[in-house]
N, C-alpha and C positions, 0 to 999 in steps of 0.2 A: 423473404420476410421472416419475422420471428413470431413464434407463438408461445405464450406462457400458459401453463395449465395449473389452475388452482384446485383446491381440495373440496371433496364433497362432505356432506354432513356425516359425522361419526355417530353410529347407532349403538356402539358398544356400551356396556354398563359397568364393567369391572374397573377398579382403580388403575390398572396397568394392562391394557389389552392391545394386542396387535390386530389391526383392522384391515381386512383384505379389501381390494377393489378401489383403493383411492388413487386418483390420478397423481402421478409424481410431479413435483415442481421441477420442471426442466426446460431446457432451451432447445428448440428445433429451428434451424434456419438454413438458408441456402448459401449464405456467404460464409456471411459470418455465422529406551526406557531403562530407566537404569536397570542393569542387571541388579538383582538383590545385592545390597551392600554386603561386603564380606564379613563373616562372623567367625568366632573362634572355633565353633563346631557346627556340624550339619543340623543338629536338633534345633539350635537357635535360628538357623536360616529357615527351616521349615516352619517354625512358629511365626517368623516374620511374614512369610508368604501367606500363611493362613490368615493372619491378621489383615494383611493388605487385601486379600481376596474378599474378606467379609467386612471391610471397612464401610462405615456409613456416616455421612455428614448430614446433619439436619440444619437447614438454613432458613432464616426468616426473610421473606421478600414481600414488600408492600405491593398491593395490587394497584395502588395509585401513587402518583408522584407529582410534586410541584416543581421539579427540576426543569430548567429552560431547555428547549430543543437545541440541537447543534446549530441550527440556523444557517446551514451551508449545504448545498447539494454536492453530490459526488465526493463524499468524504474519502473514499478509496480511489485515489487517482494515481497517475503514473508520471515518471520522468524518464526520458530516453536520451542517452548520450548522443550529442549532436552528430558525431561522425557515424554512429550506428543507425541513425534514424531512417535513412533510405532502405536499409536492410530489413528493419522491422515493418516499415510501411509499404514498401514498393512504390509505385507511382500511380497516378490517377487512372491511366490507361491500362495498367497491369498491377492492381493492388496485391499485397501479400494477404491472400484470403485466410490463411491460417491465423495470422495476427489479427485481422479484422474480426474474425469469429471470436477469438479469445477476448478481445476488448469488448465486443458486443455482449458476450456472456456476463462479464462483470457489470456492464450497464444494466442489463435486465435484472440480475439478482439485486442490484442496487435500487430497484424500484423504477427503472427507466432512466436513471441519471448516468449518462456515459462518463467514464473517467475523463478528467481534464488532463491533456497530454502536455507536459512541459518538455520542450526540446532544448537541451543545454548540457551542462556539466563541464568537465575540464576542457573538452575539445571546443566548446564555444569560445573560450578565451585563447584558442590557438588558431581558430579558423580565419584564413585569408581568402578573399574572393578573387577568382581568376575567370574573367568572362570567356577566355579562350579554352578553358578546361572542357574536355569532351566527356568527362565522367562526373558523377554527382560529388564524389570526394576523391582526394588523392593525398599522398604523403609529401608531395613536392609540386611546385608550379613556378612558372616564369614570373608571375606577379610579384613574388618575393622569394629570392633564392634561399632565404633563411627559414621560410615557413616549413612547418612539419605537418600541418593540417591545412588542406586547401579545399574549397567548395566551388563548384561550377553552377551555372544557372539551372541545370537539371536537378540540383539538390531540392529546389523548391517545388518540384513536381510531386514530392512525397507528401505534401500537405493535402488535407481533405480526402485522404484515402480511407480513413475510418469514418463510418457513418455517424452523423449527428454528434460529432465530437469537437470540443473546443480545444484550442492550442495556445500555448505561449511559446514564443521564439526568443532564444537568447542571443544577444549581440556581444561582440568582442570588446571588452574594456581593457584587457591586458596589453594589447598591441598598441603601444603608445608611440606610433610612428606613422610615416606616410601611407604605407600599405594598410595599416589599421584604420586610419581615417577614411581612406578610399573605400575600404570594405564596408564601413558604416553607410557611407553615402550611396553606394551602389546596391547593397543588399536590402536596405530598408524598403525601397519600392517593390523589389522582388518578393519580399516576405509578406508585405501587407496585401499585395494583389493575389498571392498564392493562397493565403489563409482566408481572406475576405470576411464574410459574416461569421465564420467559425473562430474568430479571434477571441481569446480570453484576455490576454494582456501581453506585455513585453517584459524582458529582463535584460539588464545591462551589467554584465560582469557576473562571474561565478566564483564565489569564495575569494573575494579580493583581499581578505585578511591573510591569505597564504601567498600573496604576490611578493612579500618582503624578501629581499635577497635574490629574487628571480627576475621578475619584470619591473620591480620598483626597488629603490634603495632600501636598505634595512631600517632606515629612520623614517620611512614614509608612514604617516600617521592617519588617524581617523579623519581629522579635519581636511587633510589633503585628499583623501579618498572622496569625501563628500563634495569637495570643490570639483574634482574631476568628473564625478558622477553627474552633478548638476550641469556641468558644461556639456558633457556627452549627450545626456538626455535632452538638453535644449536643442542640440543639432538634430537628434533623432526625431523629435517632435516636428521640426521644420520639414525634414525629409518625408515623414509619414503623412503629415497633413497635406503636403503638396501632391503626393502620389495617391492617397486614399482618403480624401476628406470625408467620405461617407461613413468611415469607421469612427469618427469623432476624435476627441482629444486623447492622445496616447496615454495609457496608464501602465504602470510597472509594478512588479514584485521586487522588493528590496529589504534589507541590504544584501541578502543571500550570503551571509557569513557562514563559515564552515561548521559552527556550533555555537550554542549559548555561552560556552566557556572560552570563546575565542579571545585572543589577545586584543582584539578590537571590541570596544564596548558598543553594543547595539543601541543602548540608550543614548550614549554620547553622539552617535551618528545622527539620530533624530534631533537631539538638542542642538547640533551644529547645522541643522537646516536641511537634512535629507529630503524632507517632505514640505519644504517651504514653498514649493510651486504646486502643491497638491497633486503631484504626479504619482505618488505611491498608492496603489490600489490594495495591495496586500503586504503586510510585514512578513518577511520570510527568513527563516534560519534553517540550517541543515542538521541532520543527526545520523550518526552511526554509533552502534553500541561500543565498538572498539575496532582495532585493526585486524586484518586477515592474518598477519604474521605476529600479532601481539602474543607474548608468552602466556601460557595458562588458559588459553581459550578452549572451551569444551562445549558440547551440546548442552549437557545438563547444567553445568556451572555458569554458562554465559547466555545461551539463547533460550533454553527451556527453563527459565528462571524468572519468575514474576518479580522478585525483588530487584533484579538487575534492570528489568524493564521500567519499573517504577522509579528507580534512581535516575535512569537516563532521561525519562520524560519529565521528572520533577524540575529539571533545569529549564525545560521549555515552559513549564507552568510559571516559574519565577520570571522568566524572560517576558512572557506574554503579559503578565501582571505589571511588570515594571514598564513595559512599552505602552501599556494602556494609559498610563499616567501622562504620557507625552504625545501620543498619537492615537487616534480613535479607529484606525483601519484594522480589519480582521487579521488574525495571526495564523499563519500556515507553516507547516514544515515542507519547504519547497523541494527538498531532496532528502531521502532517507533510505536506509536499508540496514542489513545486519552488520556486516564487517566491511569497513572501507578498504579500498584497494581491489574492488571487484568481488569481494567475498572469498571464502576459503573452500576449496573442494573437500567434500567429506563433512562439511558443517553447513555452509550456506545453501547447498544444493540438496539437502536431505529433508526427510519429512519433519524432523525436529525443527527445521527452519520454517516450515509451514505453520507449525504450532506457534512459533515465535511471532510470525507475521500477524496471526489472528490475535494473540494476546496484546502485542504492541498496538495494534489498531484499535482494539476495543478499549484498552486503558486510555489511549490518547483521546478517544471520543468521550470517555467518562470525565475528563478534566473540565470540560465545558469551555475552555479558553482556546484549545487547538481546534481549528475549523476544517482542516483538510490535510491529508498526507499525500505526498508524491513519491511513490516507491521507484527508485532508480533502476533502470535496465541498461545493459550494455551487451552487445553481441559477444558471446564467449565468456561472460562473467558468471561465476557460480551462483551469485545471488539473484540473477535475473529470474523472472517468472517463466520465461520460455526462451528457447533458442530459435530465432526466426528463419534461419536459412541453413542449408547443409554446410557442414564444416568438418574437415579432417576425416572424411569418409562417413560421417554420421549425419543422419537425417535431422531436420528440424524436430524439436521435442519440447514438450511441456515439462517444466521443472516443478518440484513440490511447492515452492513458495507461491505459485499461482493458485493452488488449492486453498492456501491460507487466506489469500485475498478474496476468493469466492465465498468462503465461510464468513469472513468479516463483512463483505458486501451484503450477504443475505441477512445477517444480524442487524446491519445498519440501514436496511432498506428505507429509502426516502429519508435520508439523514437530515434534510432541511427541517423536517417536522418531528424528528425522533430525538428523545432525550435518553441518555445512558447513565446508569449508576452502577458502580462496582458493588458487588455483594460481598459482605464480610464473610470470609470462608474459613481459613485456618491459619495457623502460624507457619505452615509449610510454604516454602517459596516455589513449590512445584505444582501449585493448583491456583486457579483463579475462576471467578464467576462474575457475570454481569446481567443486568436487567435493562431491557429497552422499553420505553414508554411512548405511545402515540396518543395525543390529546389527553395526556395525563394518566392513561390507563396501561397496565402491563400488557405487552404484546409479544415479547420474546425474552427468552432466558438463554444464556450461553454458559457453558461450564467447560473448562479445560483441565484435563488431568495430564500434567506434563512430567509425571514421574517417568523416567526413561526406561523404555523396554526396547531392546534391539531384536531385530528379526533373527539374528544368529543365536539368540538365547535358547538353551535347551529346557529352561524352566517354564512352568505354566505362567501365562500372562495374567498378572493380578488386575483387579478392577476395584472400583469404589462406587457405591450407591450414594447418590446425592438426592436428598429429600428436601424439597422447597416448600415451606409453609406459606401458601399464597392467600389464605384467608377464605372466608365463607362466600364472598362474592363470586368466586371462581369455582365453587364446588360443582362437579359434574362436567366441567369444560374439558374439551379435547385439545391435545397438543401434539403436533407433528414432531417427530424426532429425526433430525438430519445430522449425520455424523461426518466429521472430518477424520478419515481413517486411512491406515496403511498397515502393512505387516509389522512395522517397527519404526522407531525414530531414526534409524540409521539408513533406511532405504531411500533410493532415488526414483523408484518406479512402483507401480501398484497402488498409487494414491487415488483416493476417490473423495468426492463430497456428495452427500445425499445419495450415495450409491452410483454416482455418475463419474465417468472419466472423460477428459477433454484432451485428446491426444492428436498428434499429427496424422495418424492413420484415418481419422475422421475429419481432418482439417479443422480441428478445434470444436466441432459440434459435439454435444453431449451424447454419450453412449451409456445406456443403462446396464450396469453390471449385475443387477439383481432383478431382471425383468420378470422372473418367475416367483419373486418373493413379494409378499404384501408390504406396504409401507408401515413403519412402526408408529403407532399412535398411543399415547398414554393419557389417562384421564385423571383429573383431580378428584380424590376420594372425598367421602362425606366429612372427613376431618380436616379438609383443606390442604391435604398433602399431595404434592406432585413429585414423583420419584423417577429417576433415570439412572441406569448403570453405565458407567464410563470406564473403559479399559485404560491401563497405563498407556501413555503416548497416544491419546485420542482426545477429541473434543466433540461437543454436541451443541447444536442449536435447537432449542425448543420454540415452536411457533404456535400461538393460540389460533385455533381454527375457527372459522365462522360457523356458528350453529344454525 
């Protein structure tokens, strides 16, 4: 079982005091920067370092807000590539305990809301079912000699391995042939019986806008997609209701296009009747910042860059608002991550990507129209949150993006009743800050200093002091300081959140790396100021403690 430990009353009096003896917020369970920019001479460089080290930002933050809560639980959720799912999950009789613990940690920090697991991706539209297959997955099978991804009946034993977790299963829309139709008819009963009461919804097709010239003619259009989707989901409803009537009328996420900027209009899909049968439960589009092999991609310029994040998500805000005019279902990003193509080693698997995850998640939450994110995972992909099984002589491992998800989950705890607002910070694209409100009252503050600092740097690590003017109502209140930290933005190991690491050596259970150190707590001074110092390539979550 899992135990959460809350914090005791802070008795300190000074405006910024470290208080010993507080119980850490942690999980115990049995399963589960830039180097300084170059200058013409060293004296200028030293002046910049001094200025960065002593930098102070003073920011106004309202102690109350009328912003609407996100209104959706489990804002931080996951998407797992279908062919990788058995590796991440294991099977019910032998679950992947490492994965189960990591998923559980996210749920606990998210206020008890377990991530919703979408099982899909490119391989869902390649998967052909072969009942004679003796393994969960294979790269060929007798059911279809042309198949490159095959699944057997044991594939479905991987559902319900994560405790109290809801799932969506993706069906193959691309296979417009006899083996594809047979796969739908034969896997629908297997899927619904395997998932049972832990069903979130279904998905039919992954990024169908990218079928053109591959699985469909180059002139296949949105209207033709809608016709096929309606026909396929009509059959799926028949199969699912016959096999699992207790689960009710099947619901789907759709249209699952590759991005808001797709050549297929998401608005046109709904105008052409995508939800004419009231089968769409969530409107879903996907997002990646750019490609793993795109020219000019860097940590500082691409991932640790708030302006890039805002630009990317602004397209979803526009899409959500446009779709709201034609369909009233909630809008989610059904698949997302840093760089498409599985991510780039040295970028997507570094601590800089953890900071990106946190910033991307919090900004998405602040829009008010994006209700959930599903971060995509695939075995061996650099952008994954963890590697679930041994590979190439390496043990399973937790990757830095996981820690960014932990920090985001902590800040968005109980997202259904949490409202998020961005705090106006500075003109720098390398910083961002957010406020979280529960019942209209300020509960948490997050600040990200994304100025790049590499662990290999010989220079002193700069920092910035952020002073939040929170007002008289909170004078004297105590705030826990929890840091998303690592030796530098370029590292792949040594990452912690709130002083804890969650590695394979402990099967994903939290290990306190600062067990002999008091937890850091700061107090709001008599002038209504709350201050915290944040190093370059570091982020902090401040949580109001119960008095």
